[in-house]
Every structure is written in structure tokens, then in C-alpha cells.
C-alpha positions in Angstrom: 154.1 123.2 36.4 152.7 120.8 33.8 149.3 120.5 32.2 147.8 117.2 33.7 145.0 115.3 32.3 141.5 115.8 33.6 140.6 112.6 35.4 139.4 113.7 38.8 136.1 112.4 40.0 133.9 114.1 42.6 130.8 113.1 44.5 127.5 114.7 43.4 127.2 116.7 46.6 130.8 117.9 46.5 133.8 116.9 48.4 134.1 117.3 52.2 136.2 120.3 53.1 138.2 121.1 56.2 138.9 124.8 56.5 141.9 125.6 58.7 142.1 129.2 60.1 145.1 130.2 62.3 144.0 132.9 64.7 146.1 135.4 66.6 144.4 138.4 68.2 141.6 138.6 65.6 138.5 138.6 67.6 136.7 141.2 65.6 136.9 139.4 62.2 135.9 135.9 63.3 132.1 136.1 63.2 132.1 137.7 59.7 134.7 135.1 58.5 132.5 132.2 59.6 129.5 133.8 57.8 131.5 134.1 54.6 132.8 130.6 54.9 129.3 129.3 55.2 128.3 131.2 52.1 131.4 130.8 50.0 132.4 127.2 50.9 129.5 125.5 52.6 127.1 126.1 49.6 129.6 124.5 47.1 131.3 121.7 49.1 129.9 118.7 50.9 130.3 118.3 54.7 132.1 121.4 56.0 134.5 121.5 59.0 135.8 124.9 60.1 138.8 124.6 62.4 139.9 127.7 64.2 143.3 127.5 65.8 143.9 130.1 68.5 147.7 130.5 68.4 148.1 132.0 71.9 145.9 135.1 71.4 145.9 137.7 74.2 142.6 139.3 73.2 139.1 137.7 73.4 139.6 135.5 70.3 139.1 132.2 72.2 135.8 133.3 73.7 134.6 134.3 70.3 135.6 130.9 68.9 133.7 129.2 71.8 130.6 131.1 71.0 130.9 130.3 67.3 131.3 126.6 68.0 128.2 126.6 70.1 126.2 128.4 67.4 127.5 126.4 64.4 128.0 122.7 64.5 130.6 122.8 61.7 132.9 125.2 63.7 135.5 123.7 66.1 138.3 125.4 68.0 141.8 124.4 69.2 143.6 126.6 71.7 147.4 126.4 71.8 149.1 127.1 75.2 151.1 130.0 73.7 152.0 131.5 70.4 153.9 128.8 68.6 153.7 130.3 65.1 151.6 129.9 62.0 153.1 126.6 60.9 152.4 125.0 64.2 148.8 126.3 64.2 148.3 124.9 60.7 149.8 121.6 61.7 147.4 121.4 64.6 144.6 121.9 62.2 145.8 119.4 59.7 145.9 116.7 62.4 142.3 117.4 63.2 141.1 117.7 59.6 138.7 115.1 58.3 137.8 116.5 54.9 138.9 115.2 51.5 140.1 118.7 50.7 141.9 121.2 53.0 141.5 125.0 52.6 143.8 127.3 54.4 143.2 131.0 54.8 144.1 133.8 57.2 141.6 135.2 59.8 142.1 138.9 58.9 139.4 138.9 56.2 141.9 139.8 53.5 141.4 136.4 51.9 138.0 136.0 50.3 136.3 132.7 51.0 134.2 133.2 47.8 137.4 132.3 45.9 136.9 128.7 46.9 134.7 127.9 43.9 137.3 129.1 41.5 140.1 127.2 43.3 138.0 124.1 43.4 137.4 124.3 39.7 141.2 124.5 39.1 141.7 121.6 41.5 139.2 119.5 39.5 141.3 120.0 36.4 143.6 117.4 37.8 145.8 119.3 40.2 146.6 118.5 43.8 147.5 121.9 45.2 146.0 125.3 44.2 147.8 128.4 45.5 146.2 131.8 45.6 147.8 134.7 43.7 147.0 138.2 45.0 147.2 139.7 41.6 146.2 143.1 42.8 147.7 143.3 46.2 146.4 145.9 48.6 149.5 146.2 50.8 152.1 148.9 51.2 155.1 148.9 48.9 157.5 147.8 51.7 155.6 144.5 51.7 154.9 144.1 48.0 158.4 144.6 46.6 160.3 142.3 49.0 157.6 139.7 48.3 158.3 139.9 44.6 162.0 139.4 45.2 161.2 136.5 47.5 158.9 134.8 45.0 161.4 135.1 42.3 164.1 133.5 44.5 161.8 130.6 45.4 161.1 130.0 41.7 164.7 130.2 40.7 166.0 127.9 43.4 163.2 125.3 43.4 161.7 125.4 39.9 158.2 126.0 41.3 157.4 129.3 39.7 154.4 130.9 41.4 153.6 134.6 41.7 152.7 134.5 45.4 154.1 131.7 47.6 153.2 133.8 50.6 149.5 133.8 49.9 147.6 132.4 52.9 144.8 131.1 50.6 145.7 127.5 49.7 143.5 124.5 48.7 144.9 121.0 48.5 143.9 117.4 48.8 144.2 115.5 52.1 146.7 113.2 50.4 149.1 116.2 50.2 148.7 116.9 53.9 149.5 113.3 54.7 152.9 113.4 53.0 154.4 116.8 53.8 155.5 118.2 57.1 155.5 121.9 57.9 157.4 123.4 60.8 159.1 126.7 61.6 157.8 128.9 58.8 157.6 126.3 56.1 153.9 126.8 55.6 154.6 129.3 52.8 156.5 126.5 50.9 153.6 124.0 50.8 153.5 124.1 47.0 157.2 123.5 46.8 157.1 120.6 49.3 154.2 119.1 47.4 155.9 119.5 44.1 158.9 117.7 45.4 156.7 114.7 46.3 155.3 114.6 42.7 152.0 116.4 43.4 150.7 118.7 40.7 150.6 122.4 41.6 148.7 125.4 40.1 147.8 128.9 41.0 144.8 131.1 40.4 144.3 134.9 40.8 142.3 135.7 43.9 140.7 138.8 45.3 142.7 140.5 47.9 140.8 142.7 50.3 141.9 145.7 52.4 142.6 144.9 56.1 139.7 145.7 58.3 140.9 144.7 61.7 144.2 144.2 63.5 147.6 144.9 62.1 150.1 143.2 59.7 152.5 140.7 61.2 155.0 141.3 58.4 158.5 142.6 59.2 162.1 142.6 58.2 162.8 139.6 60.5 160.1 137.6 58.8 161.6 138.3 55.4 165.1 137.2 56.6 163.6 134.1 58.2 161.9 133.4 54.9 165.2 133.5 53.0 166.8 131.1 55.5 163.8 128.8 55.3 164.2 128.8 51.5 167.7 127.3 51.9 166.2 124.7 54.2 163.5 123.8 51.7 166.0 123.6 48.9 168.1 121.2 50.8 165.1 119.1 52.0 163.6 118.8 48.5 166.9 118.2 46.7 169.3 116.4 49.0 167.3 115.1 52.0 167.7 111.5 50.7 171.3 112.0 49.4 173.0 114.5 51.6 176.5 113.4 50.4 175.7 114.8 47.0 175.4 118.3 48.5 178.1 118.2 51.3 180.3 115.9 49.2 180.3 118.2 46.3 181.3 121.2 48.4 183.9 119.1 50.2 185.4 117.6 47.1 185.7 121.0 45.5 187.5 122.5 48.5 189.7 119.4 48.8 190.7 119.5 45.1 191.4 123.3 45.3 193.6 122.8 48.4 195.4 119.8 46.8 196.0 121.9 43.6 197.5 124.7 45.7 199.8 122.4 47.6 200.8 120.6 44.4 201.8 124.0 42.9 203.8 124.9 46.0 205.5 121.5 46.1 206.5 121.8 42.4 207.8 125.3 43.1 209.8 124.1 46.1 211.4 121.3 43.9 212.3 123.9 41.2 213.9 126.1 43.9 216.0 123.1 45.1 217.4 122.4 41.6 218.1 126.1 41.0 215.5 126.5 38.3 213.9 129.5 40.1 215.2 131.8 42.8 215.0 130.6 46.4 212.1 132.0 48.4 210.4 131.0 51.7 207.3 128.9 50.8 205.9 129.2 54.3 205.4 133.0 53.9 203.0 132.5 50.9 199.3 133.0 51.7 198.5 130.2 49.3 200.0 127.7 51.7 197.5 128.6 54.5 194.6 128.8 52.1 195.4 125.4 50.6 195.7 123.7 54.0 192.5 125.3 55.2 190.7 124.2 52.0 191.8 120.6 52.5 190.8 120.6 56.1 187.4 122.1 55.3 186.9 119.8 52.4 187.7 116.8 54.5 185.2 117.9 57.2 182.4 118.4 54.6 183.0 115.0 53.2 182.9 113.5 56.6 179.7 115.3 57.5 178.2 114.1 54.2 179.1 110.4 55.0 177.7 110.8 58.5 174.5 112.3 57.1 174.2 109.3 54.7 174.5 106.9 57.6 171.8 108.8 59.5 169.4 108.7 56.5 170.1 105.0 55.9 169.4 104.1 59.5 166.2 106.3 60.0 164.5 106.3 56.6 161.2 104.4 56.4 160.4 102.3 53.3 157.8 104.8 52.0 159.7 108.0 52.5 161.5 108.0 49.2 158.4 107.9 46.9 154.8 108.9 46.6 152.0 106.7 45.1 149.4 108.5 43.0 147.0 105.6 42.5 146.7 101.8 42.5 144.9 99.2 40.5 141.9 97.5 42.1 142.8 94.5 44.3 142.1 91.1 42.7 
């Protein structure tokens, strides 16, 4: 993260804000959440849009959302046909968002909407994405320590060193939402995906509150999926436009190792034929099988890399390879 210049402008009444809330079996917390959003966001921002995305809830969440939308004109609901996951719910909200800024937070009341003002202040320093950091996290140890390991791995592999990539409280500009695509469970990597497009990322400590309703959706499977998604993000942010650099590097290394092994065995076979070393069956040496396997695997990796390059070249759109920050006024 860098220290960008402060050149952000803002309308006197504040920017319009779209709040996206993924909901899954959280009927008890929704009325209080809306009240807190009105107080914590609505009094600071301009026009407010609260989008509640019911991600296949099996309780009474949708009926609560319907009542809230009838009571408050700023509240709207989207009901998905089944539970598609948090990333899908957030994407559905992004497609409906009309605000200059987008605020994401969970519906379980552990994220405090009052933190919006602090996050907005950080955003106005010239950043594009502000990620929450649950500095004093009120979760059991089996959630806290794996999260610390995960955050360290994300920082080490991507260079975006944040304390809490998993924090559901995120504020970013609509221009960021227009250029990144989240699916699977990539919502936790929004700062990484934004940084790869050249957007400026920061984090601020936020108040983390104890859970009042429902239960945690964290588990070992989610942690393992997060690690797999990390490799996906690393590839997308580093090699999506040049896949041959990744696959080709692996393939070339294997190919050269296999070639070196076969060259050694060939030299040994010649020395045996001229009597320089004792005769021995080359075919019984494990190095022969390893060398042949390395050459075959290396050739396959190189071939896949070339095919991936052809796919990128044929499907890439002109604007996919860069991101424009601003333009001069037309003359």
C-alpha cells in the first residue's frame, strides 16, 4: 500500500451510498441493522440505498425484508432461488447498486455501521478501497488463529498486506465494482483484486461486536476453500494475461531437468561402451523413469501454456489489460 495524494472531491451533501447486505437465516437482526444503517450511514452520506440479498434463507428473513422495504423507501430486497453463496449474493447486489460508493457488511450485527464515517474519511484521503480490520476480534480461538495464518499467506503471496482480509465490512468506489468480478468465495479478496487493477487499498480498525443472533458459518471446509481460492487469485492477478509465464516456467524447468537426467545417462552409456566405467544396465536406474516423466510433464505444461495464450488472445477485450484512473476534459 502506498500513500496517495489527497485529491478526492465530494459533493456537499455527501456521496450516494449503496449498502449491500447478504442475508442467510438472520431474520432477528434485520430490523436493528436497518435502524443502525439509517443512523450510521444515512446521516453522513447522500442518497442511501440498502440492498438486502436473501441468499436462500429457510427462516422468515424474506418476509422481514418485505416489511422493511414497505416501511423504508431506501430499503430494497432481492431473493435468490436457493443458497448460492456469499459471493453470488454480493454480486447480485453490485448489479443493482446505484451509489457512488458501495458498503458491504454482514447481517449478523457483528459489523458496526457507525464505522462508516471513519471508513469514509479514509476513503477521502485518496483511496479506492477501505477494508475493515477487526483489531479486537470477539471470536473463539479456532477462528482467530487460522484467520491470522490465512491473512499472512494472502499478504505473502499477493503483496497486499492487510490484517483482516476476511472482514465483511468493506467500502469502495463504484468504479472498483465495475472492474472486478467475484465468484465462488473470492469476495474476501476484493482488496487484492482491486490492487491488481491499480486501485489504492487501505484498512482501518473497526469495532467488532459479539454475535447476538444466529450462528457462525465458519468451518474447516471454508478455511480450506479459502486456501484454494488464494491460489486462484494469485494466478488471476499475476498470470491471467500471460499464462505461458506460469505454465511455461514450470514446463521449462521440468523439461530441462528431464533433459539433464537423460544427458547424464547417455554420457554414462557411452563411457560404458568404451570401457571407461563398468557395464551396468541403464534401464534399471530410477533416474531414467524420472527423466522421461519430467520431459513428458514439461512438454504438457508448455503445451497447456501455449493453448492458454491462444485462448487469452482470442477472448480478451481491448480494455481488459488496463484500468484508467482519470481523463482530461474533452476539447
